[in-house]
VEXLUMLO-941425 format. One line per field, with one value per residue: x, y, z of N, C-alpha, C in turn. Coordinates in steps of 0.2 Angstrom, whole numbers, m for minus. Example, Ala and Ser with C-alpha at 12.3 -4.5 7.8 and 13.67 -1.06 7.14 Angstrom:
2
n_xx [66 64]
n_yy [m28 m11]
n_zz [39 35]
ca_xx [62 68]
ca_yy [m22 m5]
ca_zz [39 36]
c_xx [66 64]
c_yy [m16 0]
c_zz [39 39]
***
This chain:
349
n_xx [m20 m31 m42 m59 m67 m79 m79 m80 m86 m81 m95 m103 m113 m107 m106 m105 m99 m107 m97 m84 m83 m75 m61 m62 m64 m72 m88 m95 m95 m103 m115 m113 m102 m92 m83 m73 m62 m58 m67 m77 m68 m68 m64 m51 m41 m44 m51 m44 m34 m21 m3 11 31 43 57 75 78 72 80 74 61 45 35 21 5 m12 m25 m37 m57 m62 m56 m50 m37 m32 m28 m29 m40 m43 m43 m38 m23 m8 9 18 29 36 38 47 60 66 63 64 65 49 40 30 19 10 m3 m10 m17 m33 m46 m60 m73 m89 m95 m84 m68 m51 m39 m28 m25 m12 4 16 32 35 51 56 63 66 63 48 45 30 24 18 5 m9 m24 m20 m21 m12 m15 m26 m21 m14 m22 m27 m17 m18 m32 m39 m46 m59 m66 m73 m89 m97 m86 m72 m63 m51 m37 m22 m17 0 7 20 19 5 m12 m17 m30 m37 m50 m49 m43 m40 m48 m42 m29 m24 m23 m16 m3 0 3 m2 1 m4 m7 m13 m9 m18 m18 m26 m34 m39 m32 m17 m1 7 m5 m9 2 0 m12 m18 m15 m23 m34 m30 m26 m17 m7 m3 9 8 23 27 21 29 40 39 32 44 52 44 42 56 59 52 59 54 55 64 58 48 47 48 35 21 9 3 m8 m11 m13 m10 4 15 13 23 28 17 14 26 22 9 15 24 13 9 20 20 15 21 22 24 24 26 13 15 5 9 14 23 17 10 17 32 49 59 53 49 63 65 54 61 73 69 62 72 79 70 66 76 71 57 48 46 32 29 20 21 23 32 47 59 59 56 69 78 74 70 74 69 56 42 32 17 4 m11 m22 m31 m46 m42 m41 m28 m11 5 18 32 45 58 75 79 86 90 78 76 87 89 77 65 57 49 37 42 52 50 38 47 56 47 40 28 12]
n_yy [117 115 101 94 80 68 51 39 27 28 28 35 48 63 66 77 81 93 109 118 134 140 133 125 113 97 99 90 70 59 48 33 24 12 10 1 1 m8 m16 m12 m11 m18 m35 m30 m34 m43 m37 m23 m15 m24 m21 m12 m15 m15 m23 m29 m35 m53 m68 m80 m84 m89 m102 m99 m97 m101 m88 m87 m90 m76 m68 m58 m65 m54 m39 m26 m20 m13 3 17 15 6 2 m11 m15 m4 2 10 10 23 38 50 43 43 54 52 64 68 79 88 76 72 62 51 41 39 48 48 52 48 51 67 80 74 75 69 66 55 51 50 32 28 18 19 17 16 16 10 10 m4 4 16 24 20 10 16 27 23 15 29 33 27 28 19 22 27 17 11 12 28 34 49 62 74 84 83 72 72 64 67 79 81 80 66 64 76 81 77 65 51 37 25 27 33 19 12 19 19 6 m10 m21 m33 m37 m51 m63 m60 m68 m73 m87 m98 m96 m96 m95 m88 m83 m72 m65 m57 m51 m38 m31 m31 m23 m14 m8 m8 m14 m29 m40 m56 m61 m52 m53 m63 m58 m51 m56 m65 m53 m46 m59 m61 m50 m52 m61 m74 m80 m90 m100 m105 m105 m118 m120 m111 m115 m119 m117 m101 m104 m113 m111 m110 m100 m89 m89 m83 m72 m65 m67 m60 m47 m48 m49 m33 m26 m28 m19 m10 2 18 20 10 1 m6 m17 m22 m33 m46 m53 m62 m73 m84 m83 m87 m84 m67 m64 m68 m57 m45 m45 m43 m32 m23 m24 m17 m5 3 4 9 17 12 11 7 0 m7 m19 m23 m18 m21 m25 m12 m5 m13 m12 m2 17 30 35 35 39 34 39 37 43 43 42 52 57 46 52 59 57 60 59 53 52 34 27 37 40 28 28 42 49 64 65 59 49 43 35 28 18 14 8 m5 m2 2 m2]
n_zz [m8 6 9 12 12 7 8 m5 m18 m34 m42 m35 m28 m23 m6 6 24 36 35 44 48 50 52 40 40 43 51 58 57 45 56 67 63 71 87 85 73 64 63 52 42 27 17 8 0 m14 m21 m23 m34 m41 m39 m48 m53 m66 m70 m76 m92 m96 m99 m106 m114 m104 m101 m103 m93 m91 m95 m83 m86 m87 m89 m102 m115 m121 m117 m124 m126 m114 m106 m101 m110 m106 m111 m109 m114 m119 m106 m93 m77 m77 m73 m57 m42 m32 m22 m7 0 15 20 34 37 43 50 51 56 53 67 74 77 71 68 68 61 54 47 36 26 15 12 m5 m13 m2 13 23 41 50 69 83 96 95 87 85 70 63 52 47 40 33 24 18 10 m1 m3 m1 9 6 6 16 23 27 30 30 27 29 23 13 0 m8 m22 m29 m28 m31 m29 m26 m21 m29 m38 m52 m54 m57 m47 m51 m54 m45 m38 m45 m45 m31 m24 m13 0 10 27 27 17 2 m12 m27 m27 m35 m45 m58 m53 m62 m69 m56 m54 m67 m68 m63 m74 m87 m76 m74 m87 m94 m111 m115 m123 m125 m126 m120 m108 m101 m102 m89 m78 m74 m73 m61 m51 m50 m43 m32 m23 m28 m40 m41 m33 m39 m52 m61 m59 m64 m69 m58 m45 m37 m23 m17 m13 2 14 16 3 m2 2 m4 m17 m19 m18 m29 m39 m35 m38 m55 m62 m60 m47 m41 m27 m14 m3 15 25 38 34 38 50 50 47 47 54 46 34 35 35 20 17 23 16 1 4 6 m7 m15 m12 m22 m32 m28 m17 m1 12 28 38 55 71 75 83 79 67 61 66 57 43 40 36 39 53 57 72 81 89 102 113 128 123 113 95 83 82 77 85 87 72 63 57 57 66 76 83 90 97 101 106 104 114 127 128 116 118 128 121 112 120 125 135 135 125]
ca_xx [m27 m32 m48 m63 m72 m84 m76 m86 m85 m83 m99 m107 m114 m103 m111 m99 m102 m104 m90 m84 m82 m67 m56 m62 m65 m80 m90 m96 m94 m110 m114 m115 m98 m91 m77 m67 m60 m58 m75 m80 m64 m68 m59 m51 m36 m46 m54 m41 m32 m14 2 19 36 45 66 79 74 71 82 71 54 42 27 14 m2 m20 m29 m46 m62 m68 m51 m48 m29 m26 m28 m28 m47 m43 m41 m29 m17 2 11 23 35 39 40 55 59 72 62 68 61 44 41 23 17 4 m2 m15 m21 m39 m51 m67 m78 m95 m92 m79 m62 m49 m34 m28 m19 m5 10 23 35 38 56 61 68 68 58 46 42 25 25 13 0 m15 m27 m18 m21 m7 m17 m30 m17 m8 m27 m28 m13 m18 m39 m43 m50 m65 m71 m76 m95 m97 m79 m73 m56 m48 m30 m20 m9 3 11 26 15 1 m16 m20 m37 m40 m56 m49 m36 m45 m45 m37 m21 m19 m21 m8 5 3 0 m3 0 m10 m8 m14 m8 m21 m17 m31 m33 m39 m29 m12 5 8 m9 m9 6 m2 m22 m17 m13 m32 m37 m26 m28 m10 m7 2 9 12 30 29 21 31 45 34 31 49 56 42 44 63 61 49 60 51 57 69 56 41 48 47 28 19 3 0 m14 m6 m15 m7 10 15 11 26 28 10 14 29 18 8 21 25 8 9 25 18 12 25 21 28 27 23 12 14 3 12 16 26 15 5 25 38 54 63 50 48 69 67 52 64 77 65 61 79 80 66 68 81 66 50 48 40 29 26 15 24 21 38 52 67 60 58 75 81 72 68 77 64 51 35 27 8 2 m17 m23 m37 m50 m40 m37 m23 m8 11 24 38 47 64 80 78 94 91 71 77 92 90 69 66 48 50 33 43 58 47 35 54 61 45 39 21 11]
ca_yy [120 110 100 90 75 63 49 37 26 33 30 38 55 67 68 79 84 103 112 124 140 143 128 121 105 95 101 83 66 55 46 25 20 8 12 m1 4 m14 m19 m11 m12 m24 m39 m29 m36 m46 m29 m16 m18 m27 m15 m14 m11 m20 m23 m32 m40 m61 m72 m83 m83 m93 m105 m95 m99 m101 m87 m89 m88 m72 m63 m60 m64 m51 m35 m21 m18 m9 11 21 11 8 m2 m15 m16 5 6 8 16 29 45 48 39 49 58 55 68 68 85 90 72 72 57 51 35 40 55 46 54 43 55 71 85 71 78 66 63 48 50 45 27 27 13 23 13 18 12 14 4 m5 8 23 25 18 7 21 31 19 19 34 36 26 30 13 24 28 10 11 16 34 37 55 64 82 87 83 66 72 60 71 87 81 79 60 67 80 79 76 62 46 31 19 30 30 14 8 22 17 m2 m12 m26 m34 m41 m56 m63 m63 m72 m76 m95 m104 m93 m100 m91 m84 m75 m69 m58 m53 m51 m31 m28 m30 m20 m6 m5 m12 m19 m31 m46 m63 m61 m45 m54 m67 m56 m46 m62 m68 m51 m46 m63 m60 m43 m53 m66 m79 m82 m97 m109 m106 m107 m122 m123 m105 m116 m121 m112 m99 m105 m118 m107 m108 m91 m84 m88 m82 m65 m65 m68 m53 m42 m48 m45 m25 m25 m32 m14 m2 6 23 19 2 2 m13 m17 m26 m38 m52 m52 m70 m78 m88 m82 m86 m80 m63 m62 m65 m54 m42 m43 m40 m23 m18 m24 m14 2 5 3 11 23 10 14 m2 m4 m13 m17 m26 m14 m24 m22 m6 m5 m18 m13 6 22 35 30 39 36 37 38 39 42 46 44 57 53 45 58 59 61 63 56 57 46 27 25 41 38 22 28 48 51 69 65 54 42 39 32 21 16 8 2 m10 0 2 m3]
ca_zz [m4 11 3 15 6 10 5 m7 m22 m40 m48 m30 m27 m18 m1 14 30 35 34 49 42 51 52 34 41 44 58 62 49 48 63 64 64 77 89 84 64 61 61 45 35 21 16 1 m3 m19 m23 m24 m41 m39 m43 m48 m57 m72 m70 m82 m97 m95 m104 m111 m114 m101 m103 m101 m88 m95 m90 m83 m94 m85 m89 m107 m115 m123 m114 m126 m128 m109 m107 m104 m113 m107 m113 m102 m118 m116 m98 m91 m73 m78 m70 m55 m38 m31 m15 m5 7 18 25 39 35 47 48 54 55 57 70 78 74 73 65 70 58 53 42 33 20 15 5 m10 m13 6 18 31 45 54 73 87 97 92 88 86 67 59 46 43 37 26 19 16 6 m8 m7 1 17 3 5 23 23 33 32 29 27 28 19 7 m1 m14 m26 m31 m28 m35 m24 m29 m22 m34 m42 m59 m53 m56 m41 m55 m57 m37 m38 m50 m44 m26 m21 m8 1 16 33 25 9 m4 m18 m30 m24 m40 m51 m57 m50 m69 m69 m51 m56 m74 m66 m62 m80 m85 m71 m74 m93 m97 m115 m115 m129 m123 m124 m113 m100 m99 m96 m82 m73 m70 m67 m54 m46 m45 m38 m24 m20 m27 m47 m41 m30 m43 m60 m63 m58 m64 m72 m53 m43 m32 m17 m17 m10 8 18 17 m4 m5 2 m10 m24 m20 m19 m37 m43 m35 m43 m61 m64 m59 m43 m38 m20 m11 6 17 31 44 29 43 54 50 44 53 53 41 27 38 31 16 18 23 12 m3 4 5 m12 m19 m10 m25 m38 m27 m11 2 16 30 47 60 77 77 83 79 61 60 65 50 38 36 36 42 59 62 80 81 97 102 120 135 117 108 89 83 78 76 91 82 67 61 56 62 72 81 84 92 101 106 103 107 115 132 126 110 122 133 117 107 123 128 142 136 120]
c_xx [m30 m42 m52 m67 m75 m82 m82 m83 m85 m87 m105 m107 m110 m108 m107 m104 m103 m101 m91 m83 m76 m60 m55 m62 m72 m80 m93 m96 m102 m108 m115 m110 m96 m84 m70 m66 m59 m62 m79 m75 m66 m61 m56 m46 m39 m49 m48 m36 m24 m11 6 26 40 54 69 74 76 79 82 64 52 35 25 9 m6 m23 m36 m51 m64 m62 m48 m40 m27 m30 m30 m36 m46 m41 m40 m25 m12 5 17 28 41 41 46 55 66 70 63 63 55 45 34 22 11 4 m7 m19 m28 m43 m56 m69 m82 m91 m87 m71 m57 m42 m33 m23 m10 m3 15 25 37 44 55 65 72 62 58 42 36 24 20 9 m5 m19 m25 m17 m17 m10 m22 m25 m15 m14 m28 m24 m13 m27 m44 m49 m58 m71 m75 m83 m95 m91 m80 m64 m55 m40 m28 m15 m6 8 14 23 10 m3 m18 m27 m44 m45 m54 m45 m43 m43 m41 m32 m20 m18 m16 m3 6 m1 0 m3 m3 m6 m8 m12 m15 m21 m24 m31 m32 m35 m23 m7 5 2 m13 m6 3 m9 m23 m16 m21 m36 m36 m27 m22 m10 m1 4 11 20 30 28 24 38 42 35 37 52 52 41 50 64 56 54 59 52 59 64 49 41 46 38 21 10 0 m5 m8 m8 m12 1 10 13 15 28 21 9 21 27 13 10 23 20 7 13 24 16 14 23 26 29 23 20 13 10 7 13 17 24 13 13 29 44 57 60 50 56 68 60 56 71 73 64 67 81 76 65 74 78 60 52 41 37 27 23 19 24 28 46 59 67 59 63 80 79 71 74 74 60 47 31 22 5 m8 m19 m29 m41 m46 m38 m33 m20 m1 14 27 40 54 68 78 80 92 84 73 84 93 82 71 57 49 45 37 49 55 42 43 57 55 41 30 20 11]
c_yy [114 110 95 86 70 59 43 32 30 33 32 45 58 70 72 83 92 104 117 129 143 139 126 115 102 96 95 79 64 53 37 21 17 11 9 m1 m4 m18 m20 m12 m20 m28 m38 m30 m37 m41 m24 m20 m20 m23 m17 m11 m17 m19 m24 m35 m47 m63 m76 m82 m90 m97 m104 m99 m101 m95 m88 m88 m80 m66 m64 m60 m59 m43 m27 m16 m12 m2 12 14 13 3 m5 m12 m8 6 4 13 21 36 42 45 45 49 58 59 68 75 87 85 71 66 55 44 36 47 53 48 52 47 62 75 79 73 74 67 59 49 45 38 25 21 17 19 17 13 17 8 3 1 14 26 24 15 12 26 28 19 23 37 32 25 24 16 25 21 11 17 23 36 44 56 73 80 83 77 69 69 66 77 87 78 73 61 71 76 77 70 56 38 26 21 27 23 10 13 20 10 m2 m16 m28 m38 m47 m57 m64 m65 m76 m85 m101 m101 m94 m93 m86 m78 m73 m65 m56 m51 m43 m28 m26 m23 m14 m4 m6 m14 m21 m39 m50 m62 m56 m49 m60 m66 m51 m50 m64 m58 m48 m51 m62 m55 m46 m58 m73 m83 m92 m103 m109 m106 m112 m126 m118 m107 m117 m117 m109 m99 m110 m117 m110 m101 m87 m84 m84 m76 m62 m63 m62 m47 m41 m46 m37 m24 m25 m24 m6 2 10 23 12 1 m4 m11 m22 m35 m46 m55 m58 m73 m79 m82 m82 m83 m73 m62 m64 m60 m46 m39 m40 m34 m19 m18 m19 m8 5 7 10 13 16 12 8 2 m11 m15 m20 m20 m13 m25 m18 m3 m7 m15 m3 13 30 31 35 35 39 35 40 37 46 48 48 52 53 52 57 64 64 59 58 51 42 28 31 42 34 24 34 53 58 68 57 47 39 34 24 15 9 4 m3 m6 1 0 m12]
c_zz [1 8 9 12 11 6 2 m14 m27 m42 m41 m30 m21 m14 4 18 28 36 40 46 42 49 43 34 43 49 60 55 51 53 59 62 71 79 86 77 60 60 59 38 33 19 9 m3 m11 m24 m26 m33 m40 m43 m44 m51 m61 m69 m77 m86 m95 m101 m109 m108 m108 m103 m100 m98 m92 m91 m90 m87 m91 m87 m98 m111 m118 m119 m117 m126 m119 m112 m102 m104 m110 m108 m111 m107 m119 m110 m95 m82 m73 m75 m62 m48 m34 m24 m14 2 9 23 26 37 43 44 53 50 58 62 76 73 77 71 65 67 57 45 42 27 20 7 1 m11 m5 8 23 33 50 61 76 89 91 93 86 79 62 53 41 40 32 22 14 9 m1 m10 m6 8 14 4 9 20 30 34 29 31 28 27 12 7 m6 m14 m31 m34 m32 m31 m28 m23 m25 m37 m47 m57 m51 m50 m46 m55 m49 m34 m39 m47 m37 m23 m15 m6 10 20 32 19 7 m10 m22 m30 m30 m45 m54 m54 m57 m69 m64 m52 m62 m72 m66 m72 m85 m82 m71 m81 m97 m104 m115 m122 m124 m123 m117 m107 m97 m95 m88 m79 m72 m68 m61 m50 m45 m43 m32 m23 m24 m35 m46 m38 m33 m51 m64 m63 m59 m66 m64 m49 m37 m23 m15 m14 m4 9 16 7 m5 m5 m3 m16 m23 m21 m25 m41 m41 m39 m51 m63 m63 m54 m41 m29 m19 m4 7 23 36 38 32 46 54 46 50 52 49 33 28 36 27 15 16 17 6 m4 3 m3 m18 m18 m18 m32 m36 m19 m7 8 21 39 50 67 79 77 78 70 58 59 59 45 34 37 39 46 58 67 80 89 97 109 124 129 114 101 90 80 79 80 88 77 67 60 61 68 77 85 89 100 105 103 106 112 121 130 120 113 125 126 114 112 126 133 143 128 119]
***
């Protein structure tokens, strides 16, 4: 069943916009949002719990870093508990599906009836000009849309068939299962590299012994393509790394709590070509373990890293919508819509 929600923090009362009796969608959304959505989006990178996955066992224990005073070394008091030691990636990879997603900021409608299936173990690229709703759609996929005041949405987001916006689903679970890497690297600057990686454990209630955390740090940094570069300086601050290394540290931090899906919002836009190549190689390896959705303005990058592409477009004051989506090679060589051909060939945007 399609639902309509006024998004909110977990501790806020539910306030819904009036519902149209025919469509089942908001008759209006709260007033007061600016036309440019980016003006109201908070710097949420440091607020959202880091998310992630594990890989092969390590060969030797690490020298552990010191956790900050605000974070207990023993995370076993956090609920609900999940054990790192018993976690495995033996289950099938996950499918993420959006059904009939429409979104508003105040009375300004920014997305119109967007439906898209993001295939298990594949990289799905979201392309389109600035302002067409790609990043808003991405944030809806892990409930970050509700961090924006006056935001509302209609539709469903299904992770393996379960609606993440269902009233019985916890926000914490959505963020743990669906991780996010942002355009600008946002490691905790004063926290060590080691502690950056394990910081998500307490936030998501994951139980881990010191040896478990040592193994988790190596596996996560290896999966993010950073282990060899930092293995001898794990106690040094994460903020001291280069921009490309910081972005890979954020990927490792996300992977540490084993997400089923990893969302990446223009992760290479602020990086040099060498760092971009490393991030792209990392994505290619990660798709064996996690479903990936990436927003990119780089058409060559979309062709290099993705197997499925969706083209978003908003024009003449209309909300953003998907013009077409499909196999990446077909989308770039033989698209069905002339607007797609024009966009991927640089004629506009």
